[in-house]
C-alpha positions as a Markdown table, in Angstrom:
| # | Residue | x | y | z |
|---|---|---|---|---|
| 1 | Met | 25.2 | -30.9 | -6.8 |
| 2 | Phe | 23.9 | -27.6 | -5.5 |
| 3 | Ala | 23.9 | -26.8 | -1.9 |
| 4 | Ile | 20.5 | -27.5 | -0.2 |
| 5 | Glu | 20.1 | -23.8 | 0.6 |
| 6 | Arg | 20.4 | -22.9 | -3.1 |
| 7 | Gln | 17.9 | -25.6 | -4.0 |
| 8 | Leu | 15.4 | -24.2 | -1.4 |
| 9 | Phe | 15.5 | -20.7 | -2.7 |
| 10 | Gln | 15.6 | -21.9 | -6.3 |
| 11 | Gln | 12.4 | -23.9 | -5.7 |
| 12 | Phe | 10.8 | -20.8 | -4.1 |
| 13 | Leu | 11.6 | -18.7 | -7.1 |
| 14 | Ile | 10.4 | -21.3 | -9.5 |
| 15 | Leu | 7.1 | -21.6 | -7.6 |
| 16 | His | 6.6 | -17.9 | -7.2 |
| 17 | Arg | 5.8 | -16.7 | -10.7 |
| 18 | Pro | 3.3 | -19.4 | -11.9 |
| 19 | Tyr | 1.5 | -19.2 | -8.5 |
| 20 | Lys | 1.4 | -15.4 | -8.6 |
| 21 | Gln | -0.1 | -15.6 | -12.1 |
| 22 | Arg | -2.8 | -18.0 | -11.0 |
| 23 | Phe | -3.5 | -15.8 | -7.9 |
| 24 | Asp | -3.6 | -12.6 | -9.9 |
| 25 | Met | -5.9 | -14.2 | -12.5 |
| 26 | Leu | -8.4 | -15.2 | -9.7 |
| 27 | Leu | -8.2 | -11.8 | -8.1 |
| 28 | Gly | -8.6 | -10.1 | -11.5 |
| 29 | Gln | -12.1 | -11.6 | -11.7 |
| 30 | Tyr | -12.9 | -9.3 | -8.9 |
| 31 | Ser | -10.8 | -6.4 | -10.1 |
| 32 | Leu | -8.5 | -6.7 | -7.1 |
| 33 | Ser | -4.8 | -6.3 | -6.9 |
| 34 | Thr | -2.6 | -8.4 | -4.6 |
| 35 | Tyr | -2.1 | -5.6 | -2.1 |
| 36 | Gln | -5.8 | -4.8 | -2.0 |
| 37 | Trp | -6.5 | -8.5 | -1.3 |
| 38 | Trp | -4.0 | -8.6 | 1.5 |
| 39 | Ala | -5.5 | -5.4 | 3.0 |
| 40 | Leu | -9.0 | -7.1 | 2.9 |
| 41 | Val | -7.6 | -10.2 | 4.5 |
| 42 | Met | -5.9 | -8.3 | 7.3 |
| 43 | Leu | -9.1 | -6.5 | 8.1 |
| 44 | Ala | -11.0 | -9.8 | 8.1 |
| 45 | Glu | -8.5 | -11.1 | 10.6 |
| 46 | His | -8.2 | -8.1 | 12.8 |
| 47 | Gln | -11.6 | -6.4 | 12.4 |
| 48 | Glu | -10.2 | -2.8 | 12.6 |
| 49 | Leu | -6.8 | -1.4 | 11.9 |
| 50 | Met | -5.0 | 1.9 | 11.1 |
| 51 | Ala | -3.2 | 2.3 | 7.8 |
| 52 | Ser | 0.1 | 2.5 | 9.6 |
| 53 | Glu | -0.5 | -0.8 | 11.3 |
| 54 | Met | -1.4 | -2.4 | 8.0 |
| 55 | Ala | 1.6 | -1.0 | 6.3 |
| 56 | Thr | 3.9 | -2.4 | 9.0 |
| 57 | Met | 2.3 | -5.8 | 8.7 |
| 58 | Gln | 2.6 | -5.8 | 4.9 |
| 59 | Cys | 6.1 | -4.3 | 4.9 |
| 60 | Val | 5.1 | -1.4 | 2.7 |
| 61 | Glu | 5.2 | 2.3 | 3.1 |
| 62 | Lys | 2.3 | 4.0 | 4.8 |
| 63 | Pro | 1.4 | 6.2 | 1.7 |
| 64 | Ser | 1.1 | 3.0 | -0.4 |
| 65 | Met | -1.3 | 1.5 | 2.1 |
| 66 | Thr | -3.3 | 4.7 | 2.4 |
| 67 | Lys | -3.8 | 4.7 | -1.4 |
| 68 | Thr | -4.8 | 1.0 | -1.4 |
| 69 | Leu | -7.3 | 1.7 | 1.4 |
| 70 | Gln | -8.7 | 4.8 | -0.4 |
| 71 | Lys | -9.4 | 2.6 | -3.5 |
| 72 | Leu | -11.0 | -0.1 | -1.3 |
| 73 | Glu | -13.2 | 2.6 | 0.3 |
| 74 | Gln | -14.2 | 3.9 | -3.1 |
| 75 | Leu | -15.2 | 0.3 | -4.1 |
| 76 | Gln | -17.2 | 0.2 | -0.8 |
| 77 | Tyr | -15.3 | -2.8 | 0.5 |
| 78 | Val | -14.0 | -1.0 | 3.5 |
| 79 | Thr | -15.3 | 1.8 | 5.8 |
| 80 | Ala | -13.3 | 4.2 | 7.9 |
| 81 | Arg | -14.0 | 6.1 | 11.1 |
| 82 | Val | -12.0 | 8.6 | 13.1 |
| 83 | Gly | -10.1 | 7.1 | 16.0 |
| 84 | Glu | -9.8 | 8.5 | 19.6 |
| 85 | Asp | -6.9 | 10.6 | 18.3 |
| 86 | Lys | -8.7 | 12.7 | 15.6 |
| 87 | Arg | -5.7 | 12.2 | 13.3 |
| 88 | Gln | -6.2 | 8.5 | 13.1 |
| 89 | Arg | -8.5 | 6.7 | 10.7 |
| 90 | Leu | -9.5 | 3.1 | 11.6 |
| 91 | Phe | -10.5 | 0.9 | 8.7 |
| 92 | Arg | -12.8 | -2.1 | 8.8 |
| 93 | Leu | -14.6 | -4.3 | 6.2 |
| 94 | Ser | -18.0 | -3.2 | 5.0 |
| 95 | Ser | -20.7 | -5.8 | 4.6 |
| 96 | Thr | -19.9 | -5.9 | 0.9 |
| 97 | Gly | -16.2 | -6.5 | 1.8 |
| 98 | Val | -17.1 | -9.3 | 4.2 |
| 99 | Thr | -19.1 | -11.0 | 1.4 |
| 100 | Leu | -16.3 | -10.5 | -1.1 |
| 101 | Val | -13.6 | -11.9 | 1.2 |
| 102 | Lys | -15.7 | -15.0 | 1.9 |
| 103 | Arg | -16.3 | -15.6 | -1.8 |
| 104 | Val | -12.6 | -15.1 | -2.8 |
| 105 | Glu | -11.4 | -17.2 | 0.1 |
| 106 | Gln | -13.6 | -20.1 | -1.0 |
| 107 | Glu | -12.2 | -20.0 | -4.5 |
| 108 | Leu | -8.6 | -19.7 | -3.3 |
| 109 | Leu | -9.1 | -22.6 | -0.9 |
| 110 | Ile | -10.3 | -24.9 | -3.7 |
| 111 | Asp | -7.3 | -23.9 | -5.9 |
| 112 | Gln | -4.8 | -24.3 | -3.0 |
| 113 | Lys | -6.1 | -27.7 | -2.0 |
| 114 | Glu | -5.7 | -28.9 | -5.5 |
| 115 | Leu | -2.1 | -27.6 | -5.6 |
| 116 | Leu | -1.4 | -29.3 | -2.2 |
| 117 | Thr | -2.7 | -32.7 | -3.2 |
| 118 | Asn | -0.3 | -35.3 | -1.6 |
| 119 | Val | 1.3 | -32.8 | 0.7 |
| 120 | Thr | 0.7 | -33.7 | 4.3 |
| 121 | Phe | -0.4 | -31.4 | 7.1 |
| 122 | Glu | 3.0 | -31.8 | 8.8 |
| 123 | Glu | 4.8 | -30.9 | 5.6 |
| 124 | Met | 2.7 | -27.8 | 5.3 |
| 125 | Gln | 3.4 | -26.8 | 8.9 |
| 126 | Thr | 7.2 | -27.3 | 8.4 |
| 127 | Thr | 7.2 | -25.2 | 5.3 |
| 128 | Ile | 5.2 | -22.4 | 7.0 |
| 129 | His | 7.7 | -22.5 | 9.9 |
| 130 | Val | 10.7 | -22.3 | 7.5 |
| 131 | Leu | 9.2 | -19.4 | 5.5 |
| 132 | Gln | 8.4 | -17.5 | 8.7 |
| 133 | Gln | 12.0 | -17.9 | 9.9 |
| 134 | Ile | 13.3 | -16.6 | 6.5 |
| 135 | Ser | 10.9 | -13.7 | 6.6 |
| 136 | His | 12.0 | -12.9 | 10.2 |
| 137 | His | 15.7 | -12.8 | 9.1 |
| 138 | Leu | 14.8 | -10.6 | 6.1 |
| 139 | Lys | 12.9 | -8.1 | 8.3 |
| 140 | Lys | 15.9 | -8.0 | 10.8 |
| 141 | Glu | 18.2 | -7.3 | 7.9 |
| 142 | Ala | 15.9 | -4.5 | 6.6 |
| 143 | Ile | 16.0 | -2.8 | 10.0 |
| 144 | Lys | 19.8 | -2.6 | 10.0 |
């Protein structure tokens, strides 16, 4: 029998690919990439952020986030303004971006609820907690 730790990570890897394919297919209907979607979600949650803040939150390099935000700006899903420090650009969702996030969120929620049939609220909370702990350890390791 495999160690429980191995089973946990094996199940995560088994889940990752088919879910990512479903997720990408849904986002593809809106011509969005995963990183573009997460940038939109962050802006929906925080109202206004700098590219550097978003890069840190997503664990990506700032130039990658800047490129993602430029594309979203071209698509008119986000707008930018100059911050107090003239070198800063603060990004926020446009009205088109707000509408898009609401529409995609609704579709994702329907799909996610279907996948989570027979999973209790408590089980979801426990899983979220475990994944957050693993993520925290990975981030600590990356800093070393």
